[in-house]
N, C-alpha and C positions, 0 to 999 in steps of 0.2 A: 561187790559192785551194784549200785541203783538198781532197782525196778524199772524197767525200760518204758512200760505204761505210765508211770509218775511223773516222770520228769517231764516231756511232750507236753502236758496238761500243763503246767504250771507256766512252761516256755508258752503255749499258745494262751492261756488267761492273761499274761503280762504283756503278747503282741496284740491281744484286744485292745487291752486298755491304749495303750502306744497309737492306734490306728482307730480308736473311738468307734470301735465296731461293738453291736450290744449282742450281750452275750441271750442267750432264750430264758427263756423265765423258769424260775426256781419252781414254779407250781408245777410245770408240766413232769419234770422230776420226779415230786411227789405224788402225783396221780400216776405212775407208773405200776404195775405189779409187781409183788413183793418174788414173783418167779423170777424179774429176770436183774435182782441183785446177786445174783451168784454167776452173771455172767457180765462182770466188770468189760471185757474185751467189746460188748456190743452195746456197751453205755457210750463206752472213749474209745474215741477215733479219733487218736492224734494227727494223722495228715490231713484231716478234710481239709482243716480250718488253712491249709498253706493258701489258698486262693486270693487273699489278701495282697500278698509276694507280687500276685500277679496283676493285680491291681495297682499297688504303684509305681511300676514299672511303665504302664501302658499310659501313664501322663507324665511320665518323660519322652517329651517327644522328638519328633528329628530336628526339627527346627532348635528343640533346646541342643541339642546335640552338637550340633554343628555351626551354635551360636556363636563361639570362640572364634571361628576360621572366619565369620563371613562379618565379625568386627574388625579383625585384623584385615580383611580384603577392603574393608570401608575407611581404613583409618587413611587418612591425608598422607601422612608421612609414608605410609607405602605406595604410595601411588607416587610423591617426588620420586623416593628412592627408584622405583620402577623406571619413572620419565627420564631421569639419570642415566641409568643403565642402558635405557634403549637409544638415548644419542649417541651415547660414548661406543654403543655395538655398531651402531651405523656410520660412525668415522671411524671406526677398527676396520669394518668389512670395505670400506671404497680405498681406502692407504691397501688397505691387503689384497684386495682384488686388483687393483693397478698395478700395486708391483708385481703380480705376476704375470701381467700382460708383457713385462720387458722379463722378468728372471725363469721362465717357466719352463728353457730349455735345458737351463744348469742346476736346477732345483728338480726335475722331473725324476730321475735314478733314484735321487736320494727320499723323495714322498712314497716312490712307488714300493720300496724298500721296506722291510721290517722295521717297526716303528721303536723299536726299542734302539735300534743303531740310528736313529735319524736322531733321538734324544740323545745321544753318545757325548762326550764332553769330546771328542776327536772330530766331530761331523759340523760341517760350517755350511750354512745354503744362503742366498742372496739376496730372498725376500728380506723389504724391508723393516717387516716386523717379525723378524727370525722366525724360528719353527714353527711356532705356533700359527703365524701367518700365514707362513706355506702349506702348512695343512690345512687350514680353514677354507684358504683360495683354492688349493687343489681339487679340495671335494666339491665344492660347491660348484667351481667352474669344468675342472676335468670331468668329476664322476656323474656330477647333476646336471644342471642346465645350461652351462656356458656363460658366455658375457651378458646373458640375461638374468644373471643371478645378481645385477647392479640393484632389479628391483626389490630384490631383499633390506637393501641398507635402505632405500627408500621408506618405504614400510616402514621400517623400525622406525626412523629420523621422525615421522606423522606420527605416528602411535605416541612415541617419546612429549616431541612436544605439546601434545594433548593433554598426555597424562601431567607432566611438570608443570605446564602455566594454564591449561584449561581454555586454550586455545586452538583453534582448527586450521592446520594451515594449508591442509585439503580436507575432505569431508573422506572418514574413516571407510566406509562403508566402499564409495566409489574408487577410492584409492585402492582397496581390495580387489574389488572386481575385476577393474580395468589391469588391476599389478596384474593377477593372474592369469587374464588374457595376453599382456604381452610377454611373459614369463614363459610360456607355453609355445605363443605363435613365433617369436624371437627364435627360442632355442630349435625349433622345427627348421624354421627358417636360415638359419645361417648353420644349423648340423648340414643342409640340401644344398648349399652355397658352397662351405667350405667343408668336403666328407676326405680329403686327402692331407695336404701340409697341416695346416690352420684347422686339426680337427676337436681344439679344446673351445674354438668357437661358439659350436652348438652344443658341449657336452657329450656327454653319454645318451643320455635322455632323447636330444635331436638327433643324435645322427642315428642311431636304432630305429626311431621313428622314422626318420626320411630314409632310410634305406627300407623300412618294411613299404612304404608309400611308393617305393621306385620299383618296388617287386610288384606289388602290386598295380598300379594306376599305370604307371611308365615315369619316366624322368618328367616328359613336355606335362604328363599327368599332373602329377605333382605341383610344379610349379601352378596350372593351374588352380588346381586346391586352394593353394597359398593365397594365389591374388585376390581369388573370391572372399576367402575367410577376409583379407585386410581391407577390400572393398565395403563388407559386410558391416566389417567392425564399423569403419567409419560412415556411413551412413547413417547407422543406430545411434551413434554418440552424438555427431555436428550434423543429422539431418541436411546432407546434399541432396539435391532434388537433380543434378545433371542436365541443369534448364542451360547451360552455357554450350550443351549440345544440340538443342534446338537453334532455327534459322527467325534471327529476329526480324520481324515481321517490319518493312518498310514504308515508309509513310506516301499515301499517295499526292500527288501534287500537283498542282496543274499550272500547264506549260504555260509559259509568259510571253504575253506578247508586247509590241513595242509600249503600250501604253499601262499596261500593267494591268493584272487579273485578278480577282478574287482567288484564294489560296484557301483549303480545305486539306487540314493537318488532322490525322486520327493518330494516337498515338494508343495504345491499350496495353495493359498489364491486365491477362486473368490469373488471379490465384497466382501470383508468379514468391517467390523469396530470393532474395538477392544471396550468394554466395558470399562467406567471409574474407572472400579476396576481394569483392568488387569495390569501387572506389565509390567518392559521396558523388563526384558528376557522376559515374555509370549509373548509378540509382535515380539521379537526378533527371536523369536525359527520359529514362522509361516511364517514371512518374512523375513526371513534370506537372501533368495536369492528364487523370484518367476520364475525365469528360473530355469532349470535343473543344479544339480551340479551331475558332474562324476567325480570319482577318477580312472584314468587307468593306471595300471602300466604295465608293460611290463616283464613278468615272467615265470616263466615253469608250466603248469596246468593240473591236473590228473581228472577235472571235470567240465563240461560246465558250466556257472554262469546262474542262471536261473532268469528270468525278469518278466515272466509273465507265470500263470500257463499254458498259452495255448502255448507256446513255446516250441519247445523241442529240443534235444541236436542236432549240426550240422547243424543248421538254420543258414540262415545269416542273422545276426542283425543290427541292425540302431539305433542309440542314438537319444532321445529325440529330441536334438534340430536337427535335421536332416544336421550334417555336419561331424560326423563320423560313420564309419562302422564298425564291430568287426566282423571278421571271424575267425573262430574256424574251425581249421582244424586237428582234433585228439587233440593235447595235446599242440598244439603251437596256441598264441594268436598276431594277429598282429593288429595293427591301419591303416587305412587306409583315407586319404583325399578322399572327392569326392566335386561334385556342388550341390550345395539345390534342392531339387524337388520341387515345386510348391505345389502338391497335398499333400506331406508328411508336407508341414507348413498351409495348410490349414488344415487338420487333427489335427495338435498337437495345433494349437488355437481351435481350437473345442473341443478340451480332456480339456486343461487348462486354455483356456481363455488366453487374453491378459496380459502383462508384465504392472503393475500398479506402478510408479514408489512412488506415493502418496500413497502408506498401509504401509511405514515405521511410518509413521507418518499420523495414518488415522483421528484422530480425530480434527486434527489440524483445526483452525477455523480462518478466515480470520479477520482482524481487523472490527468492528462496524464502521459506520457510527457516530453514535454517540460523538465518541474518536473527531472529530473536531468541532469546533470553528464555531457556526453561525452565520456571520457579517450581518447585517441589513443595506441594502442602500437606504432608503426608505428616509430619510433628502438629500439627495445629487443627485438627478436625476438632470438632465438637462431640465431647462423649458423653455418654447417657445421663452419668452423674452431674453435670453442669442443667442438661435439661431437666433431669426431674428436680432439681434446688427451685431452677429458676419459676419451674411449675408451681411449685410445692409454695415459694414465697409468693408468688401474683397470688392465688388463691388465697393463703391466708391474709393478704393485706387487705384484701377484697371482702372478705368475712368479719374484718373488723370493724366495717362500715356497715355490715348489713346487707352486702351482695352475695347471693348465692351464685355459685357458678356449676351449671349441668355438665359441659364437655372443655376440654382445652386439646387444643391439637398445632403441635408444633411443624413449623416451614424454616430446615436449615438452609440460610445463606451464605457467603463469602464472609460477608460481615456481621451481619445483627442477624438474629432468629426471631421469624415472627410466629407468636403464641396466637393462635386463634380460641377465643372463647364464646360460650356461647350461655349470654346468662338468663335468669329462670324468669319466667314472665311475670311482668308488672314492674322491673328494673329500669330506670331512666336511666338512657345512654348518657343522658348529660354530668349524671352524677358520677359516673365511671371516667368520662373524661376530666373532670374538676380533680380526681385524683392519681394525675399524671406525676405531679412531685413525692406523693408518698408513696408510689409505685417505683420511682427511682431509689426513694430512699430505702427502703427495704430491700431492695437487690443492689445497691451500694454500685451503682453503673451509670455512667454517661451518655446522654441522648436518648433516655427513653423517650418514645414517640408513638401514643394513641392514636390510630385512623377509626374512627367510631361512626357511622359503621364503614366496614372496608365493600367498595361499591362495588357490586352483582353478587354480594353473599348477605346471609340475614347471621352474619359475625363481627365481633369485635378484634379490633388488632392491635397489640402489642406490641413494640418490636424492642429488642432487646438487645445492646451489642455483644458478641463472642468475647468471652477472654482473650482469646487468643484468634486475632481476624486472620484470615487467608488473603495471602497476592493474589489478585487476579494478572496471571502475565499473558500480555498482546499475543505471544503464539498461540495460546487456548484458542483465542478467542478468532481471529485470523485462520488456526487451523482446522474451526470447529467445521461441520456440516453444512450448516446453516449457512456461515459465509459464504463458503466456497460456492455452493450450488444456488444461491443469490440472482433473481434477478433484477433486482433495483437498479435504477439509473444512477443514483450517486450513494452507493451504502455504506453506512459510516458503523463502524463496530464502538460501542461505547464504555460494555462493561458484562454485569452478569446480573442479576434481580436476585430479590430474596430467595426466589426456588431458584437459583443456583441455575439460569439458563440463559444461556446466550442470546444478547440482545445487541439485533440489530434494526437500524431506522433508516431510511432514503430520507437524506437532505433535500431530493428534489420535492420532495411533499411537504416539507417542511414547512416555508421553503426558506426560513433563513432564520439562525440558531444565536441564542446570546448567553453569554456564558459568564458568571458573578459569581462573586466570594469571595472570601478574606483572604488575607495575603499567606501564602506555603498551602494554602490545602487544596491545591490539584490543579489550576486553572490550565496550567502549562503543561501540564500532561494531558491534560482533556485536548489539548488543541493537537499537540503531535498525535493521540491515538486518532482526530479524526482524520488530519493532514496521512500518518500513515495507514490507514484504512481506503481511503482513494489512492494509494500509490501500490497496494496490493493489488488493488482491483482494474485501475482502467491505465489505456494505452495513453503517451504521450499526445496523440493524436484528440483527444476525446474529452481531454482537462487541464485547464490553467491554474493556477493560482496568483494573486496578486497577494504579496504579504505586504503589510504592515509592522512595523516591530519598531515604536519607541523607546524601548530601552535597550534593542541594540545590541543584544546576548539572546533572546531567546529562540529569530527564527534563522543565524545566521548560517548554520549549517545547512539550512534548503539552498545556499549559493550554488553547491555542486551539481543541481538540476537545473539549474538556467535555462539551459538550450534545452531542455526537455516541457519543463511544465509550468515556467515561471513566464507572467508576461509585465511588460513593462513600458515606458513613456519612450518615443523612438528616443530623445535624446537623454534619457538618463542612462547613467551608466552603472547604477549598482541596481541588482533586480530587486531584492529587500530594501523597503521604504523607510528610512528612516528619520530624512527631516521632511519636518510639519508643513513646509509649503508644499513639497512634492506630492505628499498627500494627500492637499489640497486639489490640484490640478490633476492627480488619477482619479479621484473621483470622479471629479466633473472629466473627464478623458471615459470614463467607465458609463457617464450618462451622454455621451455621444455616440457611446459604442452602443447604447442601446436603443437610443434611439433608432441609429443605422440598422440595429436588427430587427426592430420594428418593421422599417420601410420594406427590408425583403420581405418580411413575412405578410406584410400586404401585399406585394409582389406575387408572390406564391398561392395566395390566399388558402393560408393555415392561420391557427392559432398559436400554436405553442413550437418550442425548440425541435421538440419530439417530432412531430408531424413537417416541419420543414426537414429536418437532417432525411427523415424516413425519404420523403418526398424527391431530394436531390442527387440520395444512393442508387435511387433507382434513376436516376438521370431525365427527370419531369423537369428541369430547371436550368436553363444555358448561364452559364460560369460567365459569358460574354456580355451578359443585362447584370452583370455583377454578384449573383448567386453564387454562394461557397458553401463551403462544410462551414458548420458553426460548432468550435468547441464550447463546451460549459467552462463558467469563468466562477471561481470561488474566489470571494477576498475575505480575506484572513487580517482581522484588527488585535493586537495583542491586547493591548492599553488602551480602551478606548476613553479612559477621564484624561490623560493626558493631553489627547486632540482636542476633547469637550476646552479645556483651561486655558490652551493656548490659540486655539484658534475658533471655535465659538460656532458659532451660524453657519459659516463656510465651512465645516463640517457639517454638521445637523441637517442643514438640506440636502446637498446630493446625497447623503446616505437614507435619510426618510422616504428622498425621488427612487432610487434604487429598491428600498425595501418595497416601496408601492404598487412600480410597477416590472421590476424586471424580474421576477418567478420565471413570468411567460417566454422569456428570450433566453433564460441559461443563466442569469448573473444571479449568484447565491451569497449571503455574507453572512459571517462568522463574528462576531463583536463579544471580544473577552474584555472585562473590566475586573479592578479588586475594591472597587468605591459605588458601591451599589446603592447611589443616593436617586433623588427626586431632581435634581439638578442635572445630573450622568445620566442616567436613563429615563427622561423626559416621554411623557404622554406620548406622543408621536411616535418616538421609540419604541414602545411598549405595544401601541398599536397595530404595526407590523411587525412586529418578531413573535409569532403567538407559541412558537418553540422556546423553551428557556432552561438551560439546566444550571441549578443553585448547589454550588460547595457550602460548606461549612461556615454562616456567620456568626456576629458577636451578637446581634440584635436583632428580637422579632420585628421591627418594622423594616429591616434590610432583606427578609424573608417577604416581608408584602411588597415592597418594592420590587425584588425580582421575580415573583411567585404570584402575588395578588394572594397571596396563603401564608399561614405560618410554616413550620418545620423546619426550614434550613437551620434553624438555630437549635437542633436537636440532634444536629449530623455528629457525628463523630471525629470529624475529619480524614486526610489522607487519602485521600480521592472518593469517600462517600458523599454524593450526591442526590440530590431530586431532580426528575427530568419531567415539567410541563409542557404538555404538547395543546394547553387549551381546554381539555376537558377534565384528566385528570392528575394526578402525582404520581409516579413509577421512583421508587427507591432504586437505585443501581449503586456498584460499586464500577469505581471506572477501573477501566484496564491500563495496566502499569508498561509504559515502554519506556525506557531509560535513553538517556543523551548517547550512550555508546552502542546502541541500537537504531537509534538515528543515523547516525555518523558510519555504519557501517551498508544500510540501505540507500542512503545519499550515493556514499561512494561507490556500490554496485551500479546504481542506476548510472551516478556520473561517467564512469568507463565505458558505457556502453555510445556508439555513434548515435549521434544526436541533430538536430537541425539546423541551421548554422547560425542563427541569433535567436533569443525569446521570443516570444510572439510580441507582438507589438499591438499594445492600444492607438486609438486614434488620436492626433495631434490636439492638445488643447493651449490657448493663446488668451492668459487673462489680460484684460484689456486696462487693468490696473496695473500693469506692470511694460506692457509693449510701447515701447518709445515708438515715436514717428519719426526722428529723426533716424538717417542713414539708410535710407531706400532710394535703390535705383530706379530710375524714371524707366530704363531697360527691363524693368522686371517686372513690369505692373501688368495686373492681371488682364487678360485679356475680353473681360464685361467689364473692366473698370471704365469705360467711356459710359457706357448703358448704365452702371451703376449710380454714375454723378450726375446724370440727370434726372432720375427715380431719385435722388437725394433731394436735388434742386428745386422738382414737379412740386414735391409734398412738403418739402422745406422741415424734411426730417434727419438728422444725420444718425441711422441706428445701425447696426448689425441685423437686428432681427427683420428690419424693414427691406437688407438689400436679401434675406433668405427668403422671405414671402415672396417680393417679386421676382426673383431670378431664380428661384429652388435650388438654392446651391444650400451645400453644408454650414456648419457655422464656424470652422475652421476656415476658408475662404471667403465668408463672409466678413469675418473678424480683419482678415489682411488684405480684403478690397477699403476697408473702413481707415487701418494705418494707412493706406497708399492713399486716400482720398485725404487724409490731414496731413500727409508730407507734401502734398500737392498745392495743399492753401485752400483746398475747395470748404473740408467740414472743419472748423474748433475741435480743441482737448475735449479727454475725456472728462466728464461731469458726473460724475456719481452714475445714480439711478435715473437722473433724465437724459433724452437726447442730446449729441451732442448738436451744436450752431450749424448752420449753415452758413457759410460765408457770401455764397450769391445768389442775388435775389432774382435773379427770372432765366431764363432759357439761353437768350441772345449773349447774354455777357459769356455763361459758362461756353457756348461754341465758339467764339470768341478766344476765351483764355484756350481751348484744348486744340484749337488751330495754331496755337504758339506757347508749346509745352515747354518753353523754358523760361517763359514768365512765369514768376509764383500769383499766388493768388491774391486778392485784398485783403489788406490787413485788416486785424481786427481793430474796433477803434471804441 
């Protein structure tokens, strides 16, 4: 037998070679004293070097041990098989449970006996799924939770569809939580109700718990406890407020005399939400006007109207809005204007509460975050090797041209990485800027962009595209704390910056946005990102969209939210505008809306829509004077170049006018085009669109047309964009929102209760198209004769003259001009010149007006 001391030493030496463990130097052994030579046991300790074995075991981590299991669970094939199994199990349980309800009496004695006898060949059961179905249904229904066991089948079906098709029939978390409550509650409730003959309805669990409750709090107490649990669940889930138990306030009406009295109707709803069973008419009756409706007529009176029981005849009365005063002197009623008193406004708000525009659709719910896809980017992260390789190539390239670098800092973004370099003193920035193509060549990358210098920093930035760019999902941006807690008026989530930070901006402060880039670089996705951001943040009463889609396929998904968020012309059948002629009418209608809103702001003595709405909410503006809550209006044009090519100045003029004036009254423009040329994006358009987004373009001149600077030609596409806000450029990765996601959001909003129709814009009458024929004399305007006298007196037939003299809107003035043409008082439309007046003096006009059946003089 070999010496036990020599063998382990050789093995240990071999093991040391395998594990690359350094042995002790030989010099140490030689310097030892000779006395120790006779004691080999002390020199050679074979058991000490076994420690490296433990080191090797420690390297084998817990994750590596379970890695095969993790891969198995992540396999899509396993998911599909599991989904199929769960769906089939759900169907099996439903059939077995349903059969149990009819066959439990005949099968009960068999399933309650020994199972060996049950599965014998001579034993027969009546359950539709045989002996196994009888056993399963007996265990679930009789022994466990009774009829409530159907919850297991529903949960299995929902989980199976999610695993197989990756589709959420119902949210899994909510399904499990609600299912657990229903399983326990209905088991106990049915056990409480059916405790004798139909024992199986609540199962053994329900029967035993209800029996314990009966002994503890009594049968009546158990019933009250179950009722309380049901009501608590309903309030928690459906947010029922029991307002139907309140006594509805009766409108205060004035007793009418023979000649009729002015009526004051007050209909107030304070922080009240309609229940799901309320009808549209009920809600409209309660919230049709949260301000005050005054019906005042200047008539002879025989009695003084009584508005409040405490008021007496002969006293000075003020209307609730604080802008009208009724003086009753005997039998005469007069209406006077006066400046609102601040104390009266405070009392009004205290009495009726602030106006809430959301009450018309009080039950409206914002889209949930689950409608958006969650994109995972774990496998496309930038690693340290890529960063170091790019850094070394940049430094080497600059050294080849004699440029020394002191420090390099990398900031990793979703699409590009920003390398900030600090050159040594004496290096000219222009020298580094000129090496843009050389650095791109050394890195073998597309889209190298040099920022020299970075604004606000003493560094030079080099943006290098990542080898594996990340996808920025819209769900990540919408679900961020920055977006959820923002107080912006019109927040739009555009994407993420180079520093991987969520970028949110306010459209109300832009105030208009121009988007341009080559075909297929992300403009349509960018438009969807803007629209989805506003849909996730605003109530239908706060914002309306005017959508123009010449391509007819990009914005059609938003048809489903027409009665919630869209605006259109009164005579338009479709809310999405695809006809270029309708676009011209819509733009001119928006100009009319803009003029009308400025008149309201002037009367309210405010400067912006925000101040106006705040004043209206505080009930300082009377609706009877034309005041109303003004929603924001966002005009979105998907392909602006097509409109310019087909309509030209007819489109550019109203857009330029809106861009110059509409920002203060809440009308904002978003224009996109794939043709960024100077004849499309003209100087007038650029001057009024300080906020511009450029996606990738093919030429540097296109970048300068959009941004007034280069850089867009160096982008890498697929949502990579530059945002110019007038001062500096910000590089962003646009948030990706796919068409199915937009469809889900629109379906969710469209399925909710809506307004009776879309938001109607003012009517626009085109003088070029309005024909004078076919007008009935009986439908003449009340100011027809007065307008005719003004036209003949000034010998100028134009709608603008009638507007100025009679203080009318453009629509009404245009209709009067058409009626004057039909009557033969003015001639036909002659372009930019005023119409010819066919009557030379007032005398001949008066003779004509006294005989309306006659036509005016013929034009010679």
